[in-house]
SEDO-912128 format. One record per residue (C-alpha): x, y, z; residue number from 0. Coordinates in steps of 0.1 Angstrom, whole numbers. Layout:
N
{x = X y = Y z = Z resi = NUM}
...
END
This chain:
122
{x = 280 y = 688 z = 1091 resi = 0}
{x = 269 y = 662 z = 1097 resi = 1}
{x = 237 y = 669 z = 1099 resi = 2}
{x = 228 y = 680 z = 1055 resi = 3}
{x = 243 y = 642 z = 1048 resi = 4}
{x = 213 y = 634 z = 1070 resi = 5}
{x = 190 y = 652 z = 1053 resi = 6}
{x = 197 y = 637 z = 1025 resi = 7}
{x = 166 y = 613 z = 1013 resi = 8}
{x = 195 y = 583 z = 1004 resi = 9}
{x = 189 y = 566 z = 968 resi = 10}
{x = 194 y = 530 z = 956 resi = 11}
{x = 224 y = 539 z = 938 resi = 12}
{x = 247 y = 510 z = 926 resi = 13}
{x = 284 y = 526 z = 927 resi = 14}
{x = 310 y = 500 z = 897 resi = 15}
{x = 345 y = 493 z = 912 resi = 16}
{x = 350 y = 511 z = 874 resi = 17}
{x = 334 y = 544 z = 882 resi = 18}
{x = 357 y = 580 z = 884 resi = 19}
{x = 356 y = 597 z = 909 resi = 20}
{x = 336 y = 624 z = 900 resi = 21}
{x = 315 y = 597 z = 889 resi = 22}
{x = 313 y = 586 z = 918 resi = 23}
{x = 304 y = 626 z = 938 resi = 24}
{x = 280 y = 631 z = 913 resi = 25}
{x = 258 y = 599 z = 920 resi = 26}
{x = 271 y = 600 z = 968 resi = 27}
{x = 264 y = 636 z = 966 resi = 28}
{x = 255 y = 654 z = 940 resi = 29}
{x = 219 y = 635 z = 932 resi = 30}
{x = 205 y = 634 z = 971 resi = 31}
{x = 208 y = 667 z = 973 resi = 32}
{x = 189 y = 671 z = 942 resi = 33}
{x = 163 y = 655 z = 946 resi = 34}
{x = 167 y = 669 z = 981 resi = 35}
{x = 161 y = 705 z = 970 resi = 36}
{x = 139 y = 695 z = 937 resi = 37}
{x = 110 y = 715 z = 950 resi = 38}
{x = 137 y = 743 z = 956 resi = 39}
{x = 150 y = 738 z = 921 resi = 40}
{x = 111 y = 737 z = 903 resi = 41}
{x = 100 y = 766 z = 925 resi = 42}
{x = 126 y = 795 z = 914 resi = 43}
{x = 129 y = 777 z = 878 resi = 44}
{x = 93 y = 784 z = 870 resi = 45}
{x = 91 y = 818 z = 890 resi = 46}
{x = 118 y = 829 z = 864 resi = 47}
{x = 101 y = 821 z = 837 resi = 48}
{x = 76 y = 840 z = 852 resi = 49}
{x = 93 y = 866 z = 850 resi = 50}
{x = 111 y = 862 z = 823 resi = 51}
{x = 75 y = 849 z = 804 resi = 52}
{x = 85 y = 819 z = 794 resi = 53}
{x = 56 y = 802 z = 782 resi = 54}
{x = 74 y = 765 z = 786 resi = 55}
{x = 35 y = 748 z = 786 resi = 56}
{x = 19 y = 761 z = 754 resi = 57}
{x = 55 y = 752 z = 730 resi = 58}
{x = 60 y = 713 z = 719 resi = 59}
{x = 80 y = 692 z = 747 resi = 60}
{x = 115 y = 697 z = 720 resi = 61}
{x = 111 y = 738 z = 723 resi = 62}
{x = 104 y = 738 z = 760 resi = 63}
{x = 131 y = 716 z = 767 resi = 64}
{x = 160 y = 742 z = 748 resi = 65}
{x = 140 y = 769 z = 762 resi = 66}
{x = 146 y = 757 z = 791 resi = 67}
{x = 191 y = 745 z = 789 resi = 68}
{x = 186 y = 776 z = 767 resi = 69}
{x = 175 y = 796 z = 803 resi = 70}
{x = 200 y = 779 z = 824 resi = 71}
{x = 226 y = 781 z = 805 resi = 72}
{x = 228 y = 815 z = 795 resi = 73}
{x = 217 y = 836 z = 819 resi = 74}
{x = 246 y = 837 z = 847 resi = 75}
{x = 223 y = 850 z = 872 resi = 76}
{x = 198 y = 817 z = 866 resi = 77}
{x = 226 y = 798 z = 867 resi = 78}
{x = 245 y = 808 z = 897 resi = 79}
{x = 214 y = 806 z = 918 resi = 80}
{x = 203 y = 775 z = 908 resi = 81}
{x = 234 y = 764 z = 911 resi = 82}
{x = 243 y = 777 z = 945 resi = 83}
{x = 217 y = 757 z = 964 resi = 84}
{x = 232 y = 727 z = 954 resi = 85}
{x = 268 y = 741 z = 961 resi = 86}
{x = 253 y = 755 z = 1001 resi = 87}
{x = 243 y = 714 z = 1007 resi = 88}
{x = 278 y = 707 z = 1007 resi = 89}
{x = 303 y = 695 z = 1031 resi = 90}
{x = 331 y = 708 z = 1044 resi = 91}
{x = 345 y = 673 z = 1032 resi = 92}
{x = 326 y = 681 z = 1001 resi = 93}
{x = 336 y = 714 z = 994 resi = 94}
{x = 366 y = 707 z = 993 resi = 95}
{x = 363 y = 679 z = 965 resi = 96}
{x = 341 y = 709 z = 942 resi = 97}
{x = 369 y = 731 z = 947 resi = 98}
{x = 402 y = 706 z = 931 resi = 99}
{x = 371 y = 699 z = 909 resi = 100}
{x = 347 y = 724 z = 905 resi = 101}
{x = 341 y = 738 z = 868 resi = 102}
{x = 342 y = 694 z = 855 resi = 103}
{x = 317 y = 699 z = 893 resi = 104}
{x = 291 y = 727 z = 879 resi = 105}
{x = 292 y = 715 z = 842 resi = 106}
{x = 271 y = 681 z = 857 resi = 107}
{x = 254 y = 699 z = 882 resi = 108}
{x = 239 y = 717 z = 859 resi = 109}
{x = 227 y = 694 z = 834 resi = 110}
{x = 213 y = 670 z = 862 resi = 111}
{x = 190 y = 700 z = 868 resi = 112}
{x = 179 y = 705 z = 833 resi = 113}
{x = 170 y = 672 z = 829 resi = 114}
{x = 153 y = 669 z = 864 resi = 115}
{x = 130 y = 709 z = 857 resi = 116}
{x = 126 y = 695 z = 822 resi = 117}
{x = 110 y = 665 z = 828 resi = 118}
{x = 87 y = 675 z = 852 resi = 119}
{x = 72 y = 710 z = 843 resi = 120}
{x = 41 y = 690 z = 830 resi = 121}
END
């Protein structure tokens, strides 16, 4: 399982003493995994947009952001695929934490994925 951690890029994120455990998990675990899986996340979403005829490049920035958010929020299969892409890179110990806090972790993963996709689709 240590191999999964070694694959992750090192990020310069300052972890403060007053951060909650969920914030620490987000910054130490989720953000590096999201960066590692970035290309795959973008590719999966672009394939989804193509299948569903979402012309994201011809709409305003605000409309594109809304379309991305609605697609990921309302399409359970897409959301599960994207979240699973991140969850699959957790170690056993991280997966235990995830299982205990899955609702909040999923919410954070989904938000981070939406932001990441929106900021890179040009």
